[in-house]
N, C-alpha and C positions, 0 to 999 in steps of 0.2 A: 280508318286506321286504328288498330288495336293498341292500347297504351298499357304499359306495365311499369312497375317501379324498377325492376331489374330484368335485363335480358342477358342470358349467358349464351355465347356463341361457341358451340362445341360441347359434346357430351362424352368426352374422355375423362380420365381421372381428375384432371384439374377442374373441368367444368362441373362434374357431378359433385366433387368435393366442396366446391364453392357453394353449390345449392344445399348440400347436406349440412354444412356448417351454418349457413343462413337459417336453415330450419331449426337448428339447435339453439342458435343465439337469439333469433327474432322470428318466431313462427309466423307472426302476422305479415312480416315482410316476405317470407318465403312463399306465402299464399299469392303474392302479387309478382312472382318471379316466373319467367318463361325461359326454358332451355331449348335452343334450336340446334338440331343435329342434321348434317347433310346426308348421312346414310341411315341405315336401319340396323339396330342391334339384333343379333350379334353380327358385327361387321369386321372384315379382315383388317388387321392393323400390323404393319411391319414394326416389330419391336422384339428385342431379345427376351423381354418379360421378367427381368430380374427385379426383385423388390427386397430391399434391405429392412432390417428390423424397425427402423424409424417409421416406415410406412405402415407396418402392422400396429405400431403404437397409436398412430393417428386413427386408424380404422377402429381400434378398440375403444378409443375415447369417443368415437361417434356411435358406439353401441352396435358395431357391426362384427359379425363372426366370420373371419377370413377362412375358417375351415369349410365354409360353404362353397368355396371356389376350388376347383381342381388345381392342385399345385404340386410341385416337387421341392422337397427340402434338400438343400445342398450343404453338407456338413463341413466341407473343406474347399478352399479356393487356392489353386496353385498359380503362382506368378513366376514365369520362367523366361530365361534368355539363353539361347544356345543349349537347350536341353536340360538346364539345371535351374534351380530357383528356391523359393521359399513357400511355405504353406501357412495360410491364415485359417483359423478354425472358428466355428461358432457352435453353440449348443442349443438345441430345441428351437424356441422362438427367436433366439438370437442369431440364427443361421440365415444365410441367403435363401430366399424362396424364389422359384421361377413359375410364372403363370403364362398361359396363353392369353394375349391381350383381348381377344374377342370374348373370352370367358369373363375376365375381370371387368371389362368395360360394360358388358351387358348386365352383370350382377350389380354394379354400382348404379347404373341407370335404373334398374328395377327397384333398388332400395330407395332411390330418390323419389320415384313415382309413388311407392308405397307410403312415403311420408308426406305426400301431398304436393310434390313439385310437379308442375306441368312441363311435359316434354313433348316437343313436336319433331318427329323424325322425318327424314327425306325432305328436309327444308333447307337447301343450301343457301347461304348468305352471299349475295352478289356484291353488296356495297354497304359501307357505313358512312353516314352523313352526320358529322358532329354539328350541334347547334348550341345556342346560348343556354337553353333550359332543358332540352331533350336531345337525344341521339336517335336518328332515324335509321332503322335497319331494313335494307331492301333485300327481299328474298325472291326466289323464283315464283312464289305463290302470293306475293303481296308485300305490303310494308307494315312495319311495326315501329313503335317508338317507346323509349324508356328514359327514366332519369339517369340510370346507370347501365352501361354495357360492359360486360366482362369478355375480353378476348381470350377464350380457351380453345382456340381453333388451330393449335399446333404450329409446326415449324414454318408453314407457309401461310401464316395468319393474315386473313383479310382485314381483321381489326388493326393489327400492327401496321399494315401498309397504309391504312386510312390516317393514322396519326403520325407516322414517320415514313412518308413515301420515299424519301431520299437517303434514309439511313442504310449504310452498307454493313451488314452483320456477317462476320466470318462464319463459314459453315464447315462442319465435318462431313466426311463421306463414309458410307458403310455399305457392305454387301452382307446379306443374311439368307440362310436357308435352313431347312429342317430335314434331317436324314434319319433312317432307322439306326439303332445301335449296332455296332460291329465289335462286340467284346473279344472275338477271336482274333481280330487283326489290329486292334488298337491297344496301345499301352496305357491309355487313360482309364482311371478307375470309373466305373459306370455311374457312381453317385456323386462324383466330384466335378468342380468347375475348373477350367484351365484358361489362363490368359498368357499368351506368349508374345513377348516384345521383340523377338528376333527380327521382325520386319523393319525395325529402326535401322538396322545395319544396311538394309536395302534402300534407304532413303525415304521410308514411309513412317512418319512419327505416329505411332498408334500400336495396335496389338491385334492378334488373332485369338478368338475365343472358341470354346467348346464346352457346353454344359447340358445337363439333362433337362427335358421339358416334356410335359404331357400335351399331346396334340389330339384332341377329340378322344381322350381316354387312352391313347396309345403312347407308350414310352418312346421318345425320340431324342435325338441330339440336335441342339441348336448350334450351328457353326456360323461364324462370320468374321469379318475383318473391318476394323474402324481406322480411319485416317483422319487425324485432327487438322490436316491440311495446312501445316505450318511451313512446309518445305517446297519451294518452287523448283528445286533441283530433282524432283522425283523422277526415277527412271523405270521403275517396275510397276506395271499395272496391278491394281488390287486383285483382280481375278487370278492373275498368274501366281501371286504369292499365296493366296488362299488355296488354290488348286494344289500347289506343291506341298503345303502343310497337310492338307486332307489326304493326299496320296500316301503320306507316311503312316496313316491310320486306316488304310484300306478303302478309301473312297475315291471315286472319280467325279470331280465337280460337275463335269458335263452330263452326268447321269441324272442330275436333279435340277429342278427349277430354282433359281436364286433371284433375289430382289435387291434393288439398290435404293438408297434413300440419302438425303442430306438433312442435317439438323443444325440449327444455329447455335453458336457458342454462347454460354452465359458470360456476361461481362457487366461490370458496374457502369459501363458507358452505354449500354443498351437502353432503349426507351422502356419505361415501366408503366407510364400512365399519361393521360391528358385529361382536361376537364370532362367529367361525366364518363370517363373510360378508364378501365384497368386491364392490364394484361396478367396472365397467370401461366404457369407451366412452360411448355416448349415455345409458346409465343414470346416469352422473354428470352429463353435460351437454356441449353442443357450443359451441365458441367462436362468438360472434356476429359477429366481424369477417369471417372467411372462410366461416363455415358449414361448415367442413371436418370430416368425420367419419372418413374411412377411415384416413388416416395416423395420427392420434392414437389410433384404435382399436387399430392394430397396436402402437403404443408402449405403450398401457395393458396390452396382453397381456404384454409383457415385464416391466413393473413388477409386475403381479399374480403372474406365475409366480415371480419372485424372492421376493416376500413369502410365497408359499405354501411354497416350498422352505425358507425360513428358519423358518417356523412349525413345520413338521414336525421340523426339526433341533433346535429349542429346546423343542418341546412346548408352545408358547405360541400359542394361536389367538385371542387378543384382537384382534389387528390394530390395536392402539391407535396404532401409528406409521405406518399405511398412508397416512393423509392427508398427513403430512409427507414420506413417501417420494415421493408423487406431486408435491406442490407444490414440493419442492426438486430434483426431477429436471429435466433440460433440457427435457423435454416440458412439465412443469408450469410452469416459469418462462415459457416461450413462451406457454402458454395464458393465464397471468395478464397478460402484456403485451398480448396480443390483446384481452382483455376491457377493459383500460384504454384502449387505442387506439380500440376500437369506441365506448365511452362518450363519448370526446372527439369523434370524427367525427360520430356520429349526433345529438349534442346541439348541434352547430354548424349550426343550421337556416337561417341567413341565406344567401341565394344567393352573396353576395360571399365569405363564408368558404369555401363549397364550391368556388367558382371558384379561390380561392387554393390550396386543397389539391390539386385535380385538374388545374388548368391550369398552375400555375407551380412545382410542387414535384416534378417528375419524378425528377431525380437524387437528391433527398433521399429520396423514397419508395422508390427502388430500394435505397439504402443501408440505410434503416431495415428494409425487408423482409428483406434478406439477412443483416443482423447481429443483428436482434432478434426478428423475427417468424417466421422459418423456420430451417432448418438445425439443428434440435435433435437430429437423429439422427446 
């Protein structure tokens, strides 16, 4: 059985960011780190691909050039209800960027390997067995053990199930697809992003989105609908609502393959760690306001790496303070604010309240977003 100081399960942004931050903080520890990935890069990943400026700042501090990844800059984001709304803007690097996850993830994995991190792909983890001094990681190809295991294995985390098998985490649901642009039939500006909250009127607390994305070098549109799953009185299927909105812009949903996914909600009540085990990224949960995963995943990697370095320095692998490290960090504070904001917005179901939020509060929304809901990095 091979033994490592650290084993990271999952080579998405949270896992590779943890490895890259370890290499930056403690290169000798990174040399004894193994990353296990069930697939092989580049691998398909269902994700809208939005990355806010905080994520770019984390990459910059890691000495990585995001310009190496094909991406689309989105200068304006429209938030609408019943055809009207407000527009939030960003300039240059402060704008929303959209990437194809298979491009981003493969690039991050390659950068980690270039810096000496060992990555084993096509090695799915079957089971995690916690122990007093080591954690055993059972894969399809054999067993490994480590002083620390990091669960970066996403929404359906094997690592999370090992340390919290009975915890019930609320999930959001989403449908996502990529379609060619139709500027002649759509009222949406080709360079902008759109988030439409009219589906709240139909009993679905969430929104429909449409924004540009590069897919294998070709300009496309990413369409989708997210349901934060708060309302047991739901009457309209997500597919029907998405189809109706896309039809207004010249698309027939049935002409394109679409994909469904569920993602756990971020909550202060979720499990964050256990002795010798840490969770990062989607394995803890995704904020339900933005549904943003990439930038927080990069931030989690930094927090986890610091906790791991401290654990080896002290010889204390309980990680009993990891939850507070996360929650009291700038990232954690923003995630908590987003959770509170989402619970407010999605529970105000009366159309007049949604109109007040999106039609008449533009300057207020821009201020709240800049001061309290972003810029944690």
